[in-house]
N, C-alpha and C positions, 0 to 999 in steps of 0.2 A: 606482381612484384616479387613475392616469395615463391612463385610458381616454378616448379622444376620443368626444364625444357629438354626434350630428347630429340636427337637427330633421327632421321628415318632408319638408319641401321640399328640404333639402340631400340627404337620402337618395334622394329621387326623382330628383334631377339626377344623382347619382353612379351610380344604377342604370340610368337611361335609361328610366324608366317614369313614368306619372302617379302623383300622390299617392293618388288613390282606388284605384288598382290595388294599391298597397302595403297599404292598409287592407283591401282585399278578400282578399289573400293572407294577411294576418295573421289575419283572422277565420276564413276557410275552412280554412286549414292549421293552425290553433291554434298560431300562432307566439307565443312569449313576447315581450313588448315592455317595455322599460324605461320608467320614468316619472320625471320631475323632481319636485322638492318641490312644485311647483305643479300636478302632475298631467299635464303635457304629455308626449307621447310623445317618446322619443329613440331613436336607433339607433346602434349601434357599427360599427366596421369589419367585424367578423364578421357582423353582421346584413346589412350591405350586400353582403358576399360571398355570403351565403346567398341574398339576393334575386337576385343576379346568376346564381347557379346555377339557381334556380327559373325565371328568365326564359329561360335557355338551354335548359333541359329542355322548357319549354312550346313554345319555338320549334321544337324537334326533334320535336314531335308527341306528347309524353307528356301524358296528361290530368291535370287538377288532382286528380281523384279518386284516381288512382294515386299521385300525389305525397303526398296526405294520408296514405296508408298508410306511406310511406317516411320522411317527415319526422320522426316521433317517434324512429325508430331513429337517424337522422342526429343529431338533437339529443341523444339519450342518449349516443351515441358521442362527440360533441363534449364533453359534460359530463364523461364519464369521462376523456377525454384531458386536459382542463383540470385535473381533480383530480390526475391523475398528474403533470402538469407542475409543479403547485404543490407536490406532495409531494417532488419531486426537487429538493432544495436543492443548491447547489454542493458542500456538504460530503458529502451522500449520493452525489452523482454521482462525486466524487473518490474516496470510499471504495469505490464499486462498481468504478471503473476500477482502483484499486490492487489490489482483491481479484482481479480477472480477470488483471491483469498478473502478480501473484504466483503465481497458479495456473498460468499459462502458463510462467513462468520458474522455478518451484519445482524441477523436476528439474535444471535447469542450475545454479541456486544451490546445491542440495544437493551436486552434484558438485564445484563450485568450492570450497565450504566444506570438504568432505571432503578434497579434495586439499591445501588450505591447512593444515588441521589436521594431516593426516598428515605433511606436510613439516615443520611446526613441531615436532611431537612427535619426529620423527626427528632433527631438529637438536638439540633439547633432550636427547634420549637420548645422542646422540653426545657432546655437551658433558659430560654427567654421567659417561659412561664414561671420557672422557679425564681428567676431574678425579679419578675414582676411581683410574685408572692412575697419575696423578701422585702421589696420596697413598700408594699402595702402593710406588712407587719410592722415595719419601722415607722411608717406613718401613723398607724394605730397606736403604737407604743408612745410616740411623741404626743399624739392627741390625749392619750390616757394620762401621760405625765402632766400635760398642761391642765387638764381637768382636775387632777389631784392638787396641783399647785393652786388653782383657782379656789377649790374647796377649802384648802388650808388658809388662803388669804381671807376668805369669807368668815371662817371660824375665828380667825384672829381679830378680824374687824368686828365681829359680833361680840367677842369678849371685851374688847376695848371700847366699843361704841357705847354701851350703856353707861360706863363710868364717865366718859367724856360728856355724854348727854346730861348726866346728873351734875357734873362739874359745871357745865354751862348754865344749868338751871339755878344752881346755887350761887352762881356768880364767881366761881373760882376759875382761875385761868390756868 
């Protein structure tokens, strides 16, 4: 889609070889070649890089017959890498990175979470125990107050009881 396409003359200039040599390599090395809607050859930046590598290898003394055996492997590897790159969307890469980061940091996170939870549970337990103690103190205060009131009523009844008892004995109402 956004791929730049070069005609054979431009590809030859960029590679630094004649057009007929590119055609020869294409034929003898069984290199795939893109075609326009009109059937004209076109080359991509990757094709030009491949031609540059072929030129360099030939200049270093490697025979074209030896290259013919290696080129299919190179093209297959290139194709596999392109598929892999296409499969790796930004979302999948992000998910992969997040998984690895979480896996690496999981023990640290577990420890921090455990410490935080332990601290919070301890604080909550302390608060609940204090609340329970306050409730018990209030209960004992109330009991104490009831006991004191009961004692007061008994004292009052004891003070007034003998005089009532005597008044009844004597027949006074």
